[in-house]
C-alpha positions, 0 to 999 in steps of 0.5 A: 274112671279117670286117673285123676279121679282114682288118685284124688277121689274126686269126680269133677273140678279137679282142677279147682271150682274156679280157674285163674289165670296170671300172667306177666310179660316182659318186653325188651325194646330195641332201644333198650327200654323194658316194659311190663304188661301184667294181668290186673283189673284193667283186663276184660273177659268173655264167656261167650267165645267158641270154645265151649268146653276144653279138657286135656282127656275129654277133648274140645267143643269148638263152635266157630259160628262164635268166632270173634275176628280181631278179638287178639287185636288192637282196636277190637270192640270188647264193650260186651265183655265183662271186667275180669274177677281180680282176687288176692285171697288165692293161696297157691304157690306160683312154681316154675314149670319143670318140663321143656317148652312145647313146641311143633317139631314136625307134621304128618299125614295119614297114611291110610283112610277107610270108611267102616260104616257109612259116613264114619271115616278112620284115619290111620296116622301110623304112629302114637303121637302128641299134637293137633289135627287139622282138617279142612271141611265143606258143608252147610253152617252149623254143621257139626263134626266129631273127631275121636282119638284112639290107639287101635282098631276094633275087628270091625275097623272101627276105633277101640276106645274101651281102654280109655275108660271114661275119657271121651277123647273127642273133638266137636267143630260146628261150622261157621260158613255156609259154603266152602272150607274150614281149617282149624286147629283143635285142642291137644287132647292125648299123649298117644293118638294113633287112629283118628275117627272122623264122624 
């Protein structure tokens, strides 16, 4: 069982059955004029993007073949997107986030790489860490790569995951390009990654 399941006795949808998003951006121009951009009924959404699932404990499934280049730029064609489902009945109280902002402090590289089984590579990062993994891959379009995270090795040289209980700690990436290389920043999924297993 995961920690949240133990505490609140709920196995699924522990963050709610219908996640919502609210945002307000305050823009201060150089001419001292201000502008406010906030979520409302003019926003559009889609469920057809490359992130198929994402969870802080279970990891992320990312299908690069579903990427939408330019979706975050002006003039993007969003005719196939749906209007946002706006509601006024959410009773949750908005509170300030108490911790410091998260930011990148440094980049580290593996101190060793091993292949305990054919096609399975273990990258030792040399320390427990919080962060993302960046990698370059080569292969055919549609090829899937799994990246698993753990804190220690088993006697067979494979990563040891029994202490993770039901948390999958697995990122899955499906390639888009037919040839060449690909790099992707995959989701942050754990606060204690030391060993990475690339399948």
